[in-house]
All heavy atoms as an XYZ file, in Angstrom:
1004
protein
N     102.422    112.508    -18.003
C     102.556    111.753    -16.811
C     102.059    110.319    -17.012
O     101.021    110.142    -17.559
C     101.717    112.492    -15.708
C     101.950    111.823    -14.370
S     101.503    112.931    -13.072
C     102.962    113.733    -12.692
N     102.768    109.320    -16.514
C     102.457    107.936    -16.695
C     101.624    107.422    -15.570
O     101.966    107.623    -14.357
C     103.764    107.137    -16.785
C     103.525    105.680    -17.162
O     102.391    105.324    -17.540
O     104.464    104.876    -17.016
N     100.505    106.786    -15.839
C      99.637    106.247    -14.791
C     100.104    104.895    -14.303
O      99.615    104.427    -13.282
C      98.191    106.139    -15.308
O      98.145    105.183    -16.339
N     101.018    104.224    -15.006
C     101.579    102.966    -14.586
C     100.856    101.798    -15.075
O     101.171    100.661    -14.843
N      99.716    101.992    -15.829
C      98.952    100.873    -16.286
C      99.374    100.338    -17.661
O      99.097     99.235    -18.023
C      97.429    101.187    -16.334
C      96.878    101.419    -14.966
N      96.693    100.401    -14.135
C      96.448    102.562    -14.363
C      96.180    100.885    -12.965
N      96.060    102.177    -13.108
N      99.985    101.135    -18.441
C     100.546    100.780    -19.796
C      99.490    100.218    -20.669
O      99.785     99.315    -21.545
C     101.737     99.838    -19.639
S     103.057    100.517    -18.676
N      98.249    100.528    -20.521
C      97.237     99.992    -21.407
C      96.835     98.547    -21.179
O      96.078     98.022    -21.976
N      97.313     97.887    -20.202
C      96.983     96.502    -19.921
C      95.824     96.477    -18.918
O      95.833     97.099    -17.911
C      98.230     95.760    -19.384
C      97.876     94.325    -18.994
C      99.380     95.816    -20.305
N      94.861     95.683    -19.278
C      93.679     95.532    -18.423
C      94.025     94.480    -17.358
O      94.485     93.386    -17.673
C      92.441     95.117    -19.206
C      91.959     96.157    -20.093
C      92.280     96.146    -21.452
C      91.197     97.214    -19.601
C      91.800     97.120    -22.298
C      90.762     98.218    -20.440
C      91.061     98.161    -21.785
N      93.779     94.758    -16.128
C      94.003     93.837    -15.026
C      92.793     92.944    -14.862
O      91.656     93.428    -14.962
C      94.208     94.603    -13.746
C      95.448     95.557    -13.789
S      97.021     94.678    -13.856
C      97.067     94.039    -12.241
N      93.046     91.701    -14.584
C      91.915     90.755    -14.330
C      91.306     91.124    -12.983
O      91.995     91.365    -12.012
C      92.462     89.342    -14.346
N      90.033     91.160    -12.958
C      89.325     91.510    -11.715
C      89.171     90.275    -10.846
O      88.725     89.217    -11.293
C      88.000     92.064    -12.033
C      87.237     92.584    -10.833
C      86.045     93.303    -11.295
N      85.671     94.244    -10.196
C      84.597     94.955    -10.178
N      83.761     94.825    -11.165
N      84.378     95.741     -9.198
N      89.578     90.395     -9.604
C      89.450     89.274     -8.672
C      88.056     89.244     -8.112
O      87.454     90.263     -7.718
C      90.450     89.419     -7.512
C      91.896     89.344     -7.988
C      92.811     89.498     -6.833
N      92.853     88.190     -6.117
C      93.632     87.981     -5.088
N      94.363     88.937     -4.579
N      93.648     86.758     -4.492
N      87.469     88.061     -8.088
C      86.136     87.917     -7.533
C      86.274     87.192     -6.231
O      87.045     86.266     -6.080
C      85.234     87.110     -8.483
O      85.823     85.862     -8.735
C      85.022     87.853     -9.788
N      85.534     87.627     -5.211
C      85.516     87.037     -3.962
C      84.408     85.998     -3.844
O      83.270     86.298     -4.072
C      85.320     88.102     -2.860
C      85.397     87.569     -1.513
C      85.322     88.667     -0.432
C      85.420     88.093      0.928
N      85.425     89.138      1.927
N      84.781     84.767     -3.558
C      83.817     83.717     -3.509
C      83.224     83.687     -2.098
O      83.943     83.775     -1.080
C      84.544     82.358     -3.729
C      83.735     81.120     -3.449
C      82.666     80.841     -4.582
N      81.677     80.008     -4.115
C      81.653     78.648     -4.267
N      82.658     78.064     -4.907
N      80.673     77.927     -3.822
N      81.935     83.642     -1.943
C      81.256     83.579     -0.690
C      80.817     82.133     -0.400
O      80.064     81.569     -1.176
C      80.070     84.522     -0.671
C      80.389     85.999     -0.916
C      79.071     86.803     -0.919
C      81.304     86.525      0.172
N      81.367     81.602      0.644
C      81.132     80.223      1.001
C      79.989     80.165      2.077
O      80.105     80.848      3.053
C      82.357     79.494      1.531
C      83.492     79.542      0.560
C      84.495     80.497      0.386
C      83.783     78.541     -0.470
N      85.362     80.136     -0.605
C      84.954     79.022     -1.143
C      83.187     77.414     -0.831
C      85.471     78.270     -2.179
C      83.736     76.662     -1.906
C      84.884     77.112     -2.518
N      79.089     79.244      1.892
C      78.115     79.051      2.946
C      78.735     78.272      4.056
O      79.757     77.646      3.975
C      76.845     78.262      2.432
O      77.269     76.922      2.097
C      76.232     78.908      1.210
N      78.085     78.342      5.275
C      78.603     77.601      6.425
C      78.657     76.116      6.166
O      79.602     75.415      6.577
C      77.717     77.855      7.668
C      77.872     79.299      8.248
O      78.795     79.985      7.786
O      77.134     79.611      9.132
N      77.711     75.599      5.465
C      77.665     74.153      5.127
C      78.809     73.765      4.202
O      79.442     72.748      4.366
C      76.319     73.781      4.493
C      76.189     72.232      4.332
C      76.335     71.482      5.630
O      75.900     71.923      6.717
O      76.988     70.407      5.604
N      79.138     74.645      3.232
C      80.264     74.414      2.315
C      81.586     74.442      3.101
O      82.451     73.595      2.864
C      80.305     75.468      1.217
C      79.206     75.327      0.152
C      79.145     76.477     -0.801
O      79.357     77.658     -0.386
O      78.947     76.194     -2.012
N      81.652     75.374      4.027
C      82.895     75.437      4.856
C      83.064     74.184      5.651
O      84.169     73.633      5.744
C      82.846     76.680      5.747
C      82.909     78.012      5.058
C      82.769     79.115      5.994
C      82.714     80.493      5.259
N      82.487     81.587      6.190
N      81.970     73.711      6.282
C      82.048     72.462      7.104
C      82.457     71.317      6.219
O      83.278     70.454      6.565
C      80.698     72.214      7.750
C      80.499     72.990      8.990
C      79.243     72.514      9.764
N      78.682     73.695     10.452
C      77.750     74.547      9.970
N      77.216     74.265      8.805
N      77.379     75.550     10.669
N      81.853     71.211      5.037
C      82.146     70.116      4.102
C      83.606     70.104      3.697
O      84.248     69.047      3.661
C      81.221     70.222      2.921
O      81.617     69.270      1.961
N      84.092     71.277      3.395
C      85.539     71.416      2.978
C      86.438     71.035      4.124
O      87.441     70.293      3.927
C      85.798     72.770      2.436
C      85.090     72.957      1.101
C      87.315     73.041      2.266
C      85.073     74.378      0.534
N      86.100     71.467      5.325
C      86.944     71.132      6.509
C      86.912     69.606      6.767
O      87.951     69.045      7.101
C      86.460     71.881      7.758
S      86.863     73.635      7.660
N      85.775     68.981      6.633
C      85.696     67.520      6.847
C      86.583     66.773      5.848
O      87.222     65.811      6.225
C      84.217     67.056      6.790
C      84.144     65.544      6.663
C      83.470     67.536      7.982
N      86.616     67.255      4.640
C      87.426     66.610      3.610
C      88.891     66.574      3.900
O      89.643     65.708      3.476
C      87.224     67.264      2.238
C      85.827     67.089      1.711
C      85.593     67.843      0.388
O      86.462     67.858     -0.461
N      84.436     68.465      0.281
N      89.374     67.567      4.734
C      90.810     67.597      5.090
C      91.163     66.519      6.083
O      92.316     66.242      6.300
C      91.186     68.976      5.703
O      90.462     69.131      6.951
C      90.844     70.106      4.763
N      90.193     65.890      6.701
C      90.437     64.839      7.706
C      90.490     63.456      7.099
O      90.709     62.535      7.858
C      89.372     64.890      8.811
C      89.362     66.226      9.568
C      90.679     66.574     10.103
C      90.684     67.909     10.847
N      92.007     68.366     11.205
N      90.281     63.304      5.825
C      90.341     61.998      5.239
C      91.811     61.529      5.236
O      92.744     62.319      5.157
C      89.878     62.105      3.746
N      91.978     60.166      5.310
C      93.302     59.622      5.302
C      94.065     59.982      4.013
O      93.516     59.965      2.941
C      93.114     58.128      5.443
C      91.679     57.946      5.757
C      90.963     59.178      5.474
N      95.341     60.341      4.160
C      96.201     60.602      3.043
C      95.778     61.806      2.155
O      96.019     61.849      0.987
C      96.410     59.370      2.145
C      96.968     58.265      2.920
O      97.844     58.450      3.797
O      96.598     57.074      2.619
N      95.019     62.719      2.773
C      94.592     63.933      2.036
C      95.152     65.168      2.774
O      94.961     65.259      3.966
C      93.048     64.071      1.950
C      92.600     65.325      1.337
C      92.487     62.838      1.192
N      95.781     66.038      2.068
C      96.341     67.279      2.677
C      95.381     68.432      2.466
O      94.537     68.418      1.569
C      97.688     67.588      2.028
O      97.562     68.030      0.693
N      95.579     69.438      3.313
C      94.772     70.680      3.159
C      95.054     71.289      1.759
O      94.135     71.790      1.144
C      95.076     71.659      4.328
C      94.393     72.945      4.090
C      94.622     71.031      5.654
N      96.240     71.237      1.346
C      96.663     71.809      0.007
C      95.884     71.083     -1.094
O      95.415     71.737     -2.040
C      98.139     71.666     -0.206
N      95.711     69.742     -1.008
C      94.945     69.024     -2.029
C      93.495     69.467     -2.088
O      92.909     69.714     -3.182
C      95.027     67.518     -1.803
C      96.358     66.926     -2.049
C      96.433     65.506     -1.567
O      95.895     65.108     -0.537
N      97.083     64.659     -2.374
N      92.890     69.626     -0.915
C      91.488     70.080     -0.809
C      91.403     71.523     -1.398
O      90.455     71.812     -2.128
C      90.973     69.952      0.608
C      89.546     70.543      0.698
C      91.009     68.552      1.082
N      92.351     72.373     -1.068
C      92.348     73.754     -1.522
C      92.408     73.774     -3.021
O      91.695     74.556     -3.700
C      93.484     74.528     -0.881
N      93.265     72.953     -3.613
C      93.366     72.911     -5.103
C      92.061     72.459     -5.752
O      91.691     72.890     -6.784
C      94.534     72.001     -5.531
C      95.879     72.703     -5.421
C      96.979     71.900     -6.115
N      97.148     70.535     -5.579
C      97.976     70.259     -4.564
N      98.738     71.209     -4.011
N      98.071     69.038     -4.143
N      91.447     71.511     -5.058
C      90.168     70.959     -5.581
C      89.117     72.084     -5.724
O      88.284     72.065     -6.638
C      89.634     69.909     -4.594
C      88.431     69.140     -5.064
C      88.046     68.059     -4.045
N      89.150     67.173     -3.754
C      89.286     66.518     -2.620
N      88.420     66.655     -1.647
N      90.309     65.714     -2.432
N      89.162     73.094     -4.819
C      88.196     74.186     -4.841
C      88.789     75.471     -5.394
O      88.167     76.505     -5.266
C      87.654     74.398     -3.436
C      86.713     73.241     -3.029
C      87.231     72.191     -2.263
C      85.424     73.148     -3.421
C      86.441     71.122     -1.897
C      84.607     72.126     -3.055
C      85.114     71.121     -2.287
O      84.299     70.086     -1.952
N      90.028     75.376     -5.934
C      90.727     76.588     -6.456
C      90.732     77.749     -5.432
O      90.295     78.858     -5.695
C      90.001     77.075     -7.756
O      90.025     76.087     -8.669
N      91.237     77.389     -4.259
C      91.285     78.354     -3.179
C      92.642     78.276     -2.464
O      93.379     77.344     -2.649
C      90.141     78.161     -2.165
C      90.172     76.829     -1.501
S      88.684     76.429     -0.557
C      88.526     77.777      0.531
N      92.923     79.216     -1.611
C      94.180     79.264     -0.844
C      94.003     78.369      0.362
O      93.000     78.461      1.084
C      94.454     80.702     -0.474
C      95.868     80.868      0.106
O      96.246     80.188      1.052
N      96.624     81.747     -0.527
N      95.004     77.568      0.634
C      94.962     76.651      1.809
C      94.904     77.402      3.078
O      94.296     76.905      4.090
C      96.185     75.729      1.772
N      95.427     78.607      3.159
C      95.356     79.374      4.410
C      93.944     79.673      4.826
O      93.654     79.766      6.019
C      96.170     80.663      4.255
C      97.609     80.412      4.177
O      98.127     79.488      4.755
N      98.324     81.300      3.479
N      93.012     79.822      3.860
C      91.616     80.039      4.192
C      91.015     78.822      4.896
O      90.317     78.925      5.880
C      90.840     80.418      2.928
C      89.354     80.701      3.135
C      89.155     81.869      4.155
C      88.731     81.025      1.810
N      91.396     77.613      4.386
C      90.881     76.403      5.034
C      91.444     76.260      6.474
O      90.756     75.919      7.377
C      91.258     75.183      4.163
C      90.546     75.232      2.833
C      90.839     73.861      4.918
C      90.911     74.110      1.891
N      92.751     76.581      6.622
C      93.297     76.525      7.982
C      92.592     77.510      8.933
O      92.393     77.208     10.111
C      94.817     76.872      7.921
C      95.679     75.699      7.460
C      96.401     75.826      6.304
C      95.771     74.546      8.184
C      97.145     74.792      5.823
C      96.549     73.493      7.762
C      97.268     73.596      6.604
N      92.202     78.698      8.406
C      91.419     79.619      9.243
C      90.088     79.008      9.626
O      89.650     79.067     10.777
C      91.147     80.902      8.435
O      92.462     81.499      8.097
C      90.325     81.916      9.242
N      89.418     78.380      8.655
C      88.150     77.699      8.999
C      88.309     76.554      9.962
O      87.518     76.354     10.866
C      87.504     77.151      7.728
C      87.059     78.167      6.729
C      86.900     79.541      6.958
C      86.722     77.973      5.377
N      86.475     80.157      5.800
C      86.365     79.216      4.770
C      86.690     76.818      4.562
C      85.992     79.319      3.474
C      86.355     76.979      3.250
C      85.961     78.175      2.710
N      89.427     75.785      9.889
C      89.663     74.661     10.787
C      89.852     75.160     12.231
O      89.577     74.383     13.165
C      90.894     73.882     10.327
C      90.670     73.039      9.068
C      91.995     72.487      8.597
C      89.692     71.855      9.383
N      90.323     76.371     12.414
C      90.512     76.906     13.753
C      89.186     77.428     14.335
O      89.047     77.649     15.549
C      91.536     78.060     13.761
C      92.964     77.533     13.622
C      93.981     78.695     13.855
N      93.818     79.792     12.904
C      94.440     79.869     11.732
N      95.232     78.876     11.323
N      94.281     80.899     10.915
N      88.208     77.615     13.502
C      86.914     78.135     13.955
C      86.020     76.953     14.346
O      85.796     76.026     13.571
C      86.206     78.880     12.761
C      84.973     79.623     13.171
O      84.229     79.112     14.072
O      84.701     80.687     12.612
N      85.565     76.940     15.628
C      84.760     75.792     16.084
C      83.450     75.551     15.364
O      82.923     74.441     15.337
C      84.467     76.090     17.559
C      84.831     77.516     17.741
C      85.736     77.936     16.626
N      82.953     76.555     14.613
C      81.754     76.404     13.867
C      81.945     75.472     12.634
O      81.018     74.828     12.109
C      81.212     77.739     13.338
C      80.714     78.639     14.425
C      80.346     79.991     13.862
N      81.568     80.627     13.269
C      81.548     81.750     12.579
N      80.407     82.371     12.296
N      82.653     82.240     12.137
N      83.202     75.423     12.132
C      83.441     74.674     10.892
C      84.380     73.459     11.111
O      84.428     72.584     10.276
C      84.102     75.574      9.842
C      83.337     76.871      9.660
C      83.962     78.091      9.873
C      81.975     76.876      9.363
C      83.258     79.305      9.739
C      81.288     78.059      9.246
C      81.945     79.270      9.401
O      81.223     80.441      9.286
N      85.163     73.463     12.185
C      86.102     72.411     12.440
C      85.324     71.088     12.653
O      84.302     71.054     13.355
C      86.967     72.681     13.627
N      85.763     70.013     12.032
C      85.042     68.734     12.195
C      85.211     68.231     13.610
O      86.244     68.439     14.260
C      85.776     67.758     11.228
C      86.799     68.543     10.512
C      86.851     69.909     11.060
N      84.191     67.613     14.125
C      84.180     67.051     15.461
C      85.087     65.822     15.475
O      84.915     64.900     14.682
C      82.742     66.600     15.834
C      82.656     66.078     17.274
O      83.664     66.154     18.003
O      81.583     65.572     17.593
N      86.087     65.873     16.302
C      87.149     64.774     16.315
C      86.545     63.409     16.757
O      87.027     62.386     16.339
C      88.298     65.206     17.284
N      85.458     63.472     17.550
C      84.859     62.251     18.023
C      83.952     61.626     16.997
O      83.663     60.409     17.025
C      84.135     62.454     19.365
O      83.018     63.300     19.074
N      83.435     62.368     16.081
C      82.530     61.853     15.073
C      83.298     61.277     13.868
O      84.379     61.738     13.585
C      81.610     62.978     14.604
N      82.716     60.224     13.301
C      83.324     59.584     12.127
C      82.717     60.215     10.870
O      81.596     59.854     10.552
C      83.189     58.084     12.166
C      83.774     57.401     10.974
O      84.525     58.052     10.232
O      83.556     56.188     10.832
N      83.416     61.108     10.209
C      82.800     61.773      9.058
C      82.616     60.866      7.860
O      81.925     61.229      6.921
C      83.809     62.924      8.689
C      85.099     62.407      9.253
C      84.764     61.582     10.464
N      83.196     59.661      7.901
C      83.145     58.751      6.741
C      82.330     57.533      7.094
O      82.463     56.515      6.450
C      84.546     58.384      6.276
C      85.266     59.602      5.806
C      86.174     60.283      6.650
C      84.995     60.179      4.558
C      86.755     61.428      6.209
C      85.576     61.341      4.156
C      86.486     61.967      4.967
O      87.086     63.126      4.597
N      81.439     57.621      8.074
C      80.599     56.513      8.449
C      79.733     56.066      7.290
O      79.533     54.927      7.007
C      79.731     56.844      9.651
N      79.192     57.019      6.575
C      78.384     56.733      5.416
C      78.742     57.782      4.330
O      78.515     58.985      4.543
C      76.875     56.807      5.766
N      79.266     57.345      3.224
C      79.612     58.258      2.207
C      79.589     57.564      0.818
O      79.650     56.359      0.741
C      80.954     58.915      2.419
S      82.323     57.743      2.374
N      79.446     58.342     -0.223
C      79.492     57.812     -1.522
C      80.951     57.865     -2.082
O      81.629     58.867     -1.869
C      78.573     58.574     -2.455
C      77.102     58.340     -2.141
C      76.358     59.278     -1.415
C      76.496     57.150     -2.607
C      75.076     59.051     -1.191
C      75.139     56.934     -2.292
C      74.453     57.899     -1.614
N      81.323     56.890     -2.722
C      82.712     56.864     -3.324
C      82.545     56.969     -4.844
O      81.925     56.132     -5.440
C      83.457     55.549     -2.968
C      83.643     55.295     -1.486
C      84.228     53.966     -1.256
C      84.545     56.364     -0.849
N      83.207     57.950     -5.413
C      83.126     58.052     -6.880
C      83.989     56.998     -7.540
O      85.106     56.776     -7.156
C      83.638     59.464     -7.148
C      84.541     59.770     -6.033
C      83.956     59.043     -4.856
N      83.405     56.257     -8.479
C      84.200     55.329     -9.251
C      83.535     55.159    -10.611
O      82.358     55.485    -10.822
C      84.365     53.998     -8.519
C      83.128     53.188     -8.416
C      82.760     52.254     -9.346
C      82.284     53.345     -7.323
C      81.606     51.496     -9.281
C      81.107     52.596     -7.169
C      80.789     51.666     -8.164
N      84.284     54.626    -11.528
C      83.791     54.500    -12.897
C      84.291     53.142    -13.427
O      85.416     52.810    -13.287
C      84.348     55.663    -13.706
C      83.929     55.607    -15.146
C      84.571     56.721    -15.966
O      85.312     57.552    -15.418
O      84.265     56.836    -17.162
N      83.360     52.449    -14.042
C      83.738     51.229    -14.751
C      83.655     51.556    -16.216
O      82.576     51.950    -16.754
C      82.783     50.046    -14.373
C      82.927     49.744    -12.905
C      83.139     48.836    -15.245
C      81.984     48.613    -12.450
N      84.769     51.494    -16.874
C      84.886     51.857    -18.279
C      84.519     50.652    -19.141
O      85.114     49.569    -18.957
C      86.268     52.388    -18.616
C      86.401     52.722    -20.078
C      86.637     53.553    -17.752
N      83.594     50.815    -20.041
C      83.189     49.758    -20.956
C      84.180     49.728    -22.121
O      84.353     50.721    -22.803
C      81.790     49.989    -21.435
C      81.249     48.786    -22.249
O      81.762     47.695    -22.039
O      80.324     49.007    -23.038
N      84.861     48.564    -22.246
C      85.818     48.482    -23.376
C      85.374     47.306    -24.193
O      84.848     46.311    -23.707
C      87.271     48.342    -22.916
C      87.505     47.067    -22.114
C      89.027     46.955    -21.843
N      89.312     45.754    -21.099
C      89.500     44.532    -21.630
N      89.436     44.430    -22.935
N      89.732     43.517    -20.877
N      85.584     47.381    -25.500
C      85.226     46.271    -26.362
C      85.977     45.015    -25.962
O      87.179     45.050    -25.688
C      85.616     46.698    -27.759
C      85.985     48.120    -27.641
C      86.203     48.514    -26.220
N      85.259     43.907    -25.902
C      85.901     42.655    -25.504
C      86.036     41.774    -26.729
O      85.127     41.621    -27.569
C      85.029     41.875    -24.466
C      85.750     40.722    -23.861
S      84.764     39.991    -22.550
C      85.289     40.934    -21.154
N      87.189     41.225    -26.904
C      87.483     40.323    -28.050
C      87.185     38.894    -27.653
O      87.052     38.590    -26.468
C      88.958     40.443    -28.484
C      89.318     41.913    -28.811
N      88.859     42.480    -30.007
C      90.070     42.811    -28.213
C      89.286     43.682    -30.067
N      90.010     43.943    -28.999
N      87.088     38.018    -28.646
C      86.754     36.618    -28.346
C      87.754     35.937    -27.393
O      87.332     35.240    -26.478
C      86.747     35.793    -29.651
C      85.535     36.184    -30.528
O      84.556     36.664    -29.930
O      85.624     36.025    -31.752
N      89.067     36.212    -27.526
C      90.025     35.617    -26.631
C      89.909     36.142    -25.195
O      90.166     35.479    -24.193
C      91.461     35.795    -27.171
C      91.811     37.254    -27.514
O      90.916     38.020    -27.742
O      93.039     37.473    -27.521
N      89.473     37.465    -25.055
C      89.194     38.023    -23.743
C      88.028     37.343    -23.073
O      88.060     37.045    -21.865
C      88.876     39.526    -23.826
C      90.087     40.313    -24.251
O      91.219     39.871    -24.024
O      89.883     41.437    -24.759
N      86.950     37.056    -23.850
C      85.776     36.387    -23.264
C      86.177     34.982    -22.753
O      85.697     34.558    -21.687
C      84.721     36.231    -24.317
C      83.997     37.535    -24.598
C      82.748     37.340    -25.507
N      82.167     38.578    -25.809
C      82.484     39.250    -26.917
N      83.296     38.831    -27.793
N      81.882     40.446    -27.134
N      86.955     34.229    -23.466
C      87.403     32.925    -23.038
C      88.177     33.006    -21.791
O      88.003     32.134    -20.861
C      88.191     32.250    -24.177
N      89.066     33.996    -21.661
C      89.866     34.103    -20.419
C      89.075     34.560    -19.226
O      89.336     34.145    -18.107
C      91.053     35.082    -20.704
N      88.090     35.426    -19.489
C      87.287     35.992    -18.347
C      86.281     34.935    -17.811
O      85.921     35.017    -16.645
C      86.564     37.217    -18.810
N      85.875     34.052    -18.610
C      84.858     33.069    -18.168
C      83.488     33.683    -18.262
O      83.313     34.821    -18.709
N      82.492     32.935    -17.872
C      81.162     33.491    -17.967
C      80.846     34.600    -17.024
O      81.390     34.614    -15.920
C      80.287     32.278    -17.635
C      81.170     31.383    -16.807
C      82.582     31.652    -17.268
N      80.054     35.580    -17.437
C      79.673     36.628    -16.528
C      78.568     36.124    -15.607
O      77.615     35.480    -16.114
C      79.134     37.845    -17.374
C      78.597     38.928    -16.493
C      80.230     38.348    -18.284
N      78.693     36.328    -14.329
C      77.682     35.824    -13.395
C      76.307     36.354    -13.679
O      76.175     37.453    -14.292
C      78.152     36.347    -12.024
C      79.609     36.594    -12.234
C      79.799     37.027    -13.657
N      75.312     35.581    -13.369
C      73.923     35.985    -13.639
C      73.516     37.196    -12.821
O      74.204     37.514    -11.835
C      73.003     34.803    -13.398
O      73.051     34.457    -12.037
N      72.445     37.818    -13.192
C      71.951     38.979    -12.498
C      71.582     38.640    -11.052
O      71.140     37.603    -10.749
C      70.737     39.548    -13.222
N      71.883     39.548    -10.164
C      71.606     39.429     -8.715
C      72.167     40.574     -8.014
O      72.519     41.576     -8.609
N      72.330     40.488     -6.692
C      72.894     41.595     -5.919
C      74.033     41.037     -5.081
O      73.876     39.986     -4.432
C      71.859     42.217     -5.017
O      70.795     42.725     -5.840
C      72.418     43.331     -4.222
N      75.129     41.725     -5.030
C      76.254     41.360     -4.198
C      76.547     42.543     -3.303
O      76.601     43.688     -3.820
C      77.529     41.036     -5.099
C      77.279     39.862     -5.929
C      78.707     40.831     -4.214
C      78.458     39.572     -6.906
N      76.727     42.315     -2.029
C      77.132     43.348     -1.122
C      78.315     42.879     -0.351
O      78.335     41.765      0.163
C      75.989     43.635     -0.115
C      76.136     44.821      0.721
C      74.920     45.233      1.450
O      73.881     45.423      0.857
O      75.045     45.290      2.701
N      79.389     43.709     -0.350
C      80.655     43.281      0.216
C      81.076     44.305      1.287
O      81.124     45.463      1.089
C      81.765     43.276     -0.861
C      81.350     42.315     -1.996
C      83.104     42.816     -0.270
C      82.218     42.465     -3.227
N      81.317     43.756      2.533
C      81.827     44.589      3.650
C      83.382     44.607      3.542
O      84.011     43.534      3.544
C      81.425     44.019      4.979
C      79.948     44.227      5.268
O      79.409     45.200      4.800
O      79.363     43.329      5.914
N      83.912     45.794      3.446
C      85.376     45.931      3.316
C      85.887     46.691      4.547
O      85.205     47.611      5.055
C      85.728     46.681      2.052
C      85.253     45.883      0.813
C      87.243     46.937      1.942
C      85.481     46.632     -0.471
N      87.070     46.330      5.044
C      87.657     47.022      6.185
C      87.681     48.533      5.886
O      87.940     48.946      4.767
C      89.066     46.541      6.416
N      87.384     49.317      6.864
C      87.361     50.746      6.708
C      85.910     51.210      6.574
O      85.640     52.401      6.406
N      84.927     50.326      6.634
C      83.580     50.693      6.574
C      82.920     50.787      5.216
O      81.787     51.208      5.081
N      83.664     50.523      4.153
C      83.090     50.614      2.841
C      82.235     49.386      2.558
O      82.596     48.261      2.948
C      84.184     50.672      1.772
C      85.123     51.851      1.984
N      84.732     53.133      1.821
C      86.371     51.925      2.370
C      85.692     53.946      2.044
N      86.746     53.199      2.394
N      81.082     49.588      1.846
C      80.230     48.451      1.558
C      79.661     48.635      0.132
O      78.590     49.162     -0.055
C      79.080     48.356      2.542
C      78.137     47.174      2.236
C      76.980     47.130      3.193
N      77.460     46.824      4.533
C      76.749     46.937      5.615
N      75.516     47.390      5.575
N      77.251     46.623      6.800
N      80.451     48.261     -0.888
C      79.860     48.373     -2.259
C      78.819     47.338     -2.479
O      78.874     46.225     -1.999
C      81.108     48.106     -3.119
C      82.034     47.305     -2.282
C      81.804     47.733     -0.879
N      77.751     47.757     -3.220
C      76.653     46.912     -3.598
C      76.569     46.881     -5.051
O      76.451     47.939     -5.712
C      75.345     47.426     -2.980
C      74.169     46.554     -3.301
C      72.888     47.076     -2.673
N      73.070     47.054     -1.204
C      72.499     47.949     -0.424
N      71.747     48.913     -0.929
N      72.689     47.901      0.900
N      76.604     45.706     -5.659
C      76.561     45.568     -7.059
C      75.271     44.823     -7.449
O      75.001     43.738     -6.895
C      77.774     44.767     -7.639
C      79.088     45.519     -7.319
C      77.669     44.543     -9.116
C      79.693     45.175     -6.026
N      74.507     45.399     -8.327
C      73.230     44.808     -8.779
C      73.315     44.430    -10.201
O      73.840     45.215    -11.002
C      72.045     45.735     -8.500
O      71.930     46.048     -7.152
N      72.765     43.301    -10.563
C      72.720     42.878    -11.954
C      74.008     42.285    -12.438
O      74.880     41.949    -11.616
N      74.175     42.094    -13.714
C      75.358     41.509    -14.241
C      76.547     42.492    -14.119
O      76.368     43.689    -14.080
C      75.173     41.188    -15.772
N      77.779     41.956    -13.911
C      78.950     42.766    -13.723
C      80.147     42.120    -14.311
O      80.098     40.942    -14.635
C      79.173     42.976    -12.204
C      79.363     41.710    -11.479
C      80.599     41.184    -11.272
C      78.256     40.994    -10.950
C      80.788     40.020    -10.594
C      78.475     39.802    -10.297
C      79.727     39.315    -10.097
O      79.934     38.121     -9.420
N      81.188     42.894    -14.439
C      82.460     42.433    -14.987
C      83.335     42.034    -13.735
O      83.673     42.873    -12.941
C      83.163     43.529    -15.753
C      84.540     43.189    -16.254
O      84.971     42.023    -16.070
O      85.187     44.060    -16.897
N      83.630     40.739    -13.608
C      84.438     40.322    -12.462
C      85.794     41.019    -12.286
O      86.187     41.266    -11.219
C      84.601     38.816    -12.688
C      83.587     38.376    -13.689
C      83.313     39.587    -14.468
N      86.428     41.296    -13.430
C      87.702     41.981    -13.363
C      87.533     43.402    -12.812
O      88.328     43.856    -11.949
C      88.306     42.049    -14.776
C      89.507     41.182    -14.953
C      90.059     41.406    -16.379
O      90.637     42.461    -16.637
O      89.869     40.507    -17.215
N      86.541     44.089    -13.264
C      86.307     45.448    -12.787
C      85.929     45.403    -11.260
O      86.381     46.292    -10.551
C      85.164     46.138    -13.585
N      85.146     44.449    -10.883
C      84.793     44.309     -9.468
C      86.052     44.079     -8.601
O      86.267     44.680     -7.560
C      83.746     43.200     -9.216
C      83.401     42.911     -7.836
C      82.786     44.147     -7.178
C      82.391     41.777     -7.759
N      86.930     43.188     -9.082
C      88.165     42.884     -8.345
C      89.014     44.149     -8.225
O      89.577     44.444     -7.148
C      88.932     41.793     -9.058
N      89.150     44.985     -9.327
C      89.915     46.204     -9.250
C      89.287     47.199     -8.253
O      89.990     47.850     -7.525
C      89.990     46.885    -10.634
C      90.928     46.139    -11.590
C      91.233     47.017    -12.828
N      90.044     47.440    -13.550
C      89.438     46.722    -14.487
N      89.862     45.528    -14.891
N      88.347     47.197    -15.073
N      87.966     47.280     -8.251
C      87.303     48.158     -7.334
C      87.571     47.756     -5.857
O      87.890     48.582     -5.003
C      85.761     48.125     -7.567
C      84.895     48.895     -6.533
C      85.190     50.383     -6.574
C      83.441     48.597     -6.780
N      87.466     46.430     -5.595
C      87.722     45.943     -4.215
C      89.186     46.221     -3.809
O      89.437     46.700     -2.699
C      87.334     44.509     -4.132
C      85.848     44.307     -4.257
C      87.847     43.913     -2.780
C      85.381     42.873     -4.396
N      90.108     45.986     -4.733
C      91.531     46.248     -4.395
C      91.749     47.733     -4.124
O      92.469     48.115     -3.223
C      92.436     45.832     -5.541
C      92.708     44.313     -5.556
C      93.825     43.939     -6.532
N      93.577     44.293     -7.879
C      92.922     43.525     -8.752
N      92.517     42.314     -8.406
N      92.696     43.952    -10.028
N      91.060     48.564     -4.901
C      91.236     49.996     -4.718
C      90.669     50.480     -3.350
O      91.211     51.367     -2.715
N      89.509     49.891     -2.939
C      88.926     50.303     -1.727
C      89.589     49.787     -0.436
O      89.662     50.382      0.591
C      87.474     49.816     -1.689
C      86.535     50.507     -2.629
C      85.140     49.860     -2.551
C      86.402     52.005     -2.303
N      90.239     48.582     -0.586
C      90.856     47.951      0.544
C      92.341     48.303      0.664
O      92.982     48.041      1.658
C      90.704     46.464      0.509
O      91.308     45.913     -0.632
N      92.888     48.932     -0.379
C      94.374     49.221     -0.424
C      94.718     50.420      0.311
O      94.491     51.060      1.072
């Protein structure tokens, strides 16, 4: 008699238990501009239908009147690349150490302390304001 398993081991599914705070955080992320529920679900390796279930639950659904992005950290990276002599001449002098704070539409306020790469700063500002 055949049991139907053919000697193949089945991968065991594990059920992830999400805290209420994690659920709220994930639901808030779905309200960001140009972000879909499917994108957030992929970020956490979960099914989008679960997030839709949480969004219908008043305990986890983000408050529509509150601005969830009033204060947040934006991940970014400035990659250090070797600079050649002709690059240095084109870039000009690196500004002296200090602090620069820039208010950008949308509520972003990057603060740069110390010496910085003007090109990298320009790319960052274009990325935040675009």
